N, C-alpha and C positions, 0 to 999 in steps of 0.2 A: 431243753431249749433255753438259751439266754435271751430274754426279752431285751431289746435295745433300750437304752435310757431315753426318756422323753426329751424332746428338744429344749424345754425350759430348764431342765437340770443339766443338760449337756452344755448349753451355750449361755446360761445365766443372763448377765446383763446385755449380752449381744442379742439374745432372744427378745428381751424387754425393749431394747431400742428399735429393733426391726419391726416388731408388732405394734408398739405404741405410736411409732411415727408413721404407721401405715405405708411402709415402703412398697408393699404390694397391695393392689386393689382388693384382693381376696386374702384374708388372713390365713387361709388354709395353704396358700402357696408355699410360704416359708417352711412350715412344719412338714411339708411333703418333699422339700428339697433334699438333695443328697450332697453331703459334704465331700469335697474333693480330696481331703486328707484327714488326718487324725483330729477329731474334734477338740481335744485339749490344746493341741497346737494352734488351732484356729482361734480359740478363745484367748490364748496367750498373745497371739498376734494382734487381736482386737484391742486388748488392754494396753498393749505397747503403742499402737498407732492412733487410737481414738482421740488423744489430746494433742496430736501433732497438727501444725498449721495445714489447712487445706484438706483435712481428712474428709473423705467422701464415703458415707456409709453404703450407698448403693453400689459404688465401684468395688468396695471391699467385699460385699456379699457376692457380687458377680464373679469376683476373682476366686472366691473360696467355695462357692456352692454351684451345683448343677440344678437349675430350676426344673420342676416337673413340666411335662408337656401341658399346654393349655387345654385341659379336657382330655378326651380319649381319642382325638383325631378322627372322628367319624364324620364323613361328608354325606349330605343327603343325596339320594339318587337324582340324576339329572332329569329323569322322567318318571315321577312316582306313578303316573297312570300306566306306565309300561311295566311296572314291577308290582304285582299283587302284594298286599301287606304281609300275607303269611310267608311268601318267598323272601321278603325283606327281613322279616324276623329271623328266618333260618340263616340269612346272611349275617345278621347282627350277632347271633350267638358266637360266630367265629371271631368277629371284631371285638367283642366284649370279653372273650375268654383269655385268661392269662395262664401261662405255663407255670408249673411248679417253680417256686422261687429258689434260685441258686445264686451263690456268691453275692448275697445282699450285704453291703457294707456301708457304714456311716449313713444309714437311712433310718427313718422312723418306721419303716415297713417291717412287720413281723413276718418272717418267711413261712410259707405254707408248703407242705410236702406234695400237694397234688394241684391239679388245675382248678381254676375257679372263675366265676363270671362276675365282673364288676358291674355296677349300675350304669355308669356312663358319665360324661361331662366331668365335673370337678371331683367326682367320686371314683378315684383311681384304685381303690382297694375293695375287698369284699366287705359287705355289710350283713349283719346277722339276720334281722327279720326280712329285709329285702329279698334275701336269697330263697326263702320258701316260695314266694310268689314268682320269682324267676324260674324255680324248679317246676312249677305247674306247667309252664310253657315247654320246658325241656322234656318233660314227660310226654307231652303231646307230639313232640318231634322225635320220639324214640331215643332220647339221649340219656338213658338210665345210667350209662357209664359216667357221664359228667355229673349227674346227681350224686352218684356214689362217691366220686372224688370230693365233691363239696361237703357231703356229710362226714366223710373221713377227716377232712380238714377241721370241721367244727369239733369232732371228737378229739382230735389232736390238741386243739386249743383248750378244751375242757381238761384234758389230761395234764397239759403243761402249765396252764395258768390257773385252772380251777373253775373257769366259767368261759363263756363265749363273750369276748369283748365286743363293744359297739362295732368295731371294724378292726382289721389286722394292722393297726398302727399302735406304736408305743403310747401315744398320747390318749388312746382310748381305753387304757388298761385299768381305769378306776370305775368303769361302769359297763353294763351289758346293754341289751335291747330286749324287746318283748320275747319271752322264751318260746321259740318255735321249733326247738330241736326235736321234740317228740313228734310234731307234725311232719318234719322232714323225714324222720325214720319211717313213719307211717307211709308217706308218699313213696319212699324208696322201696319199701316192701311191696307196694302195689305196682310201681313202674317196673321193678325188676322181677316181680312174681317170686319173691324170696322172703318167706316169713322168718328165716333164720337171722335176719338183720336185727330183730328184737333182742335175741340173745347176744349178738355181737356188740350192740350199743347199750345194753342194760347198765353196765358200770358208769357210762357217761351220763345216762339219764338220771341215775341216782346222784351223781356228783352235781349235776345242774340243779337238782332239787335241793340238795344240801346248801348250795350257794344262795339260793333265794330264801331259804329258811334259816340261814345263819343268824344266831342270836336268839332264836326262839326260846331256848332254855333260860335266858336271862329276863324274860318278860315277867312283869308282875303288876299289881295295881299301882304301885308307885313308879314303875318303869315300863309303861305300856307300849313303847316303840323302841326297837333296836334295829338299826340299819334298814333292811327291806321288809322286816316283819313287824306287825302290830297286833295287839291283843284286843279283839272286839268282844262284846258281851257274849258272843256265842263261840268264840274260838279264834285262832290266829288267822290273819289275813295279810295281804302284801301290798306294798307301795313301791314306788321308784325311789332311787337313792343314788348317791355318788360319794365315794370315800374322800374326795378332794373338796376343798373349800377355796379354790382359786379360780380365776377366769379360765374358761376353756381355752386350750392352747390354739385350737383351730379357729377360734372366734375371739381372740384375746382383746383386740381393740374394741369390738362391739360390747363385750361384757364390761370393760373398764368404763366406757362411755355411759352405759346404763347405770352403773353403780355411782358414778359421779353426779347423776341427776336425781337420785332418790335418797331419802332419809331412812336408810335401813342398814343393819349390820352387814357389811360386805361379804363376810364369810357365809352367812346364811343365804344371802341373795345368790351367791355363786353356786352354792349347793343346790338351791332350788332350780336354777338354770340348768345345771348338770343333770338333775333328776328328770327335768323336762326333756332333755336330750336323750336320756336312757329310754324314755317312753316311746321314742320314734316320732311322736307328735311334737316336733320342735319347730314352731311353738303354737299354742292353741289357747283359746279362752277357757278350756277345761282347767288349766292350771292357774288362772288369774282370779284373785278374790273378788275383783269388780267386773269380771268377764269382758274387760275392755283393754286393759293396759298391761304390758310386759312388766312395768314397774311393780305390779302387785303379784307377781308370780309366787306361788307357794306350792310347788309340785310335791314337796315332801309331806305336805299336810293333806294330800288327796289320796284316797284309797280307790284305785281305778277298777272299774267293772271289767274291762278287757283283760287286764293283767291277772285278775283273780279267776276269770274264766279260763285263761291259758294255763294257770297253775292247777285248776281243777282237771283239765285234760291231762296234764303231766302226772298228777296223782292217779288218775284213772288208768293211764297207760302203764305206769309202774305196777299198779295192782294186777293188771292183766298179764304183764310180762312175768312178774314173780310167780303168779299162779300157774302160768304155762310151764315154768321151769322149776316147779316143785318146791318153791319157797312159800308155803302157805302162811307162815307167821308174818313175813314181810308183806305178803299180798293183803292179809287182813288189816294190817296197820294202814297201808296206803288206801285201801277201800274205805275204811272209816274216815280217813282224812278227806277223801274225795266227797263222800256223802255229806260230811259236815259242811264243807265249803259250798257244795251245791245248795244245801238248805239256806245258808247265809246269803247266797246270791239270789235265791228266790224270795227272800224276806227282806233283809236289810237294804239290798240294792234296788228293789223294785218300788217305784213310787206309784201307788194306786191312783192317786188324784191325777197325775200326769199321764198315766197309762204307759210307762216306759221304764227301762232300767237307767240308773244314773250312778255316777261316782259318789263316794262318801267323803265327808269332811271330818278330819280329826279336830278335836279329841272326842267328839260326841257321837260319831258314826251316823250323823244325819245326812240325807242326800244333799248334794251341793245345789241342786236346782238347775244345773247347766245341762242343756239338751245337746246330745251328740250322737253320731252314727255308731259310736262304741256300744250303744244299746243292742246292736245286732249280734254281738258276741255270744250272749247266752242262747240265742237261737242257733247260731252256727254249731255250738257244741251240744245242743240238745238239753240244755239246763233248764230252760223256761218251761213252765206249765203250759198246757194248751191255751188256757185263757190269757195268760201273760203274753204268749206269742201272738195271739189274735190282736191284742191291744197294741203291741209294739208294731206289728205289721201295718195296722191302720195308721199309726203315728208316722211311720216311715213313708208311707205312700202319700199321706196328706201334706206333711210338713217338710220332708227331706227330698222327695223326688222332684227334680228340676228338669229343664230341657235337655241337659246333656249327661244325666246320671244323678246319683245321690249326693247331696251336700254332705260335708263333713260335720259342720255345726250350723246353727242358725244365727251366729253372731259375726258381724263384719268388723274385724279388728285390725286388718292389715297384715295379720299373721297368716302363714301359708296353710296351716291346718285349721282354717276357719272359712266361713262363707266368703266368697262364692266358689271356693275350690272343692274339687273332688279328686280322690286318689284311688289308684288301681287296687291296692290291698283291701280298702274298705268296700269297693264295689263287689269284690269276690266274697268277702265275709257276709255282706248283706244279701247278695244273690243266693248263696248257699244256705244261709240261715232261713230265709223266707221259703226256699224250696223244701227244706227239711221238714217244715211244718205244713206243707201243702199249699202255700200261697204262691202257686206257680205263675199265675197271671201277673201279680205284682212283681215277682222276681224277674220275669222275662221283660217286663216293661222297663225296669231300671237298667237291666243289662243291655237291652237293645239301644237305649238312648246313649249309654256309655260307649258302646261299640261305634255308633254313628259319630259321636263326638271325636273319638280317636281317628276314625277314618277320614273325617272332614279335614282335620289338621294335616293328616298324612297326605291327602290328595293335594292340598294347597302348598305344603312346604316340604314334604318328603321326610318328615321327622316324627318320631314317637317320643312323647315328653313325659317327664316325671309326674306332672300334675296338670289338671285342666280346669278351666272355668266351666262349671256345669250349669250356670244360669243362662249361658248363651252357647249353644252347641257350636263347636269349631273354633273355640278361643282358648289360648294357652292360659294356664294358671299363673298366678302372680303372688307377690307378697313375700314376707320373710327376709332373710339376711342375704340372699344371693339371687341371681337371675335364674329363671326356669332352665333346667338342664335337659339335654336330650340323650338318647341312647336306646331305650332306657329299660334296664332289666325287668323290673316288676311290671311295668306297663306292657311290655312285650309278652310276658308270661300270662298275665291275666287276660289280655286282649285275645290271644290265641286260644286260650282255654274257653273263654266265653263264646267266641265265634264257633268253635266246634260244638259246644253244648247247645247253642241255639239253633244250629243247623240240623 
């Protein structure tokens, strides 16, 4: 596969002009646009015409580019009360499903060989970690074939690029998202009742692990961090990263504006912003040194509890796969790695005084002190001790459970991954984490409130949203760089799964 060149490299100063002048209200619009002819020819035309009297940048772009549709073209049902939400979700699967990409030309889209489900709204491409939670709902509606198509697509990306990018766009190819591929394979094995998928996708599971651990052999006391891997006192751990040190192409104007207002090295600032985007929590007080302001983002200096729990699960899955397929030496290596990481999660990441798991701060590997719902991940994966789980469950119930579900953090910053918002993936992680340790009453209480929150908005507006205000049930989420989007893949998947679980 030839990955298309990213828009900033294809269009150079044309890209800079369009984005810095905010020709479009949403910076993502231009990078998703399709050129009507050969990009080098468009760039030559721009260079020739831009200094001519009366040159109109907007007219030039309109002449040479096909703008993407404004969102995914999903209309709310005229009578939500007449269409039960589960029927609506079934309908939305078809509206959000894209056919295998063919004849893609002059676009930032990375073509995929099979069907896939997009989130909705401005998110017109597949997204990595979103897709797992979408798949939860697809499994409930008997669409194992579509789950398989999507898992095959991610395996294809791992084979061709070396990892799963943030989304299938050329401008996302410097970063990934939380590594959920092992969970997807696990879900496909359950949904399709086919354990052979572990053998089928073992090479890609290994490659994904190699991506996250790249540079481990270069770690030392004098060089304690390389790309996504860092050396803690007890062994290697992981952080989020991005190989680029430029403004995000899809948020170019926003990043330039932030950099202009702070006294920081722009390259490091941009890398920290990009690392925060790789986390999926874009953005949150988790990544801010003062827990308040985006200007203090330092995502590359945070060792996240959720990322390391996910990599524990990947190591554990690889150990089981290798063992099942006769590779005892590899199995032993992955098992030792998983057990070492589990011990570090139980010790370094657990703050006994606060009674919860937290992220760590580099370079000293002390807890950051920032409270977040990411503390539920060690419960979700069965990493926490019984006593740790008890304390976390109490903390989640007393501090994070609100009228419409579980809060994401306890800090109100205006960012979308902070108070008062709640998000579908974290409702599922928290629900299943609490249930795993026997805290069924607490789990059901939070899930029931989230369901009612979703249903209230659906009854009023006929829409399923990417995020919700959980401090007031029936209110859309807000904050961040763009308006709340509807569609919405992972909300649909988690809502359907929770409704079936609680019924």
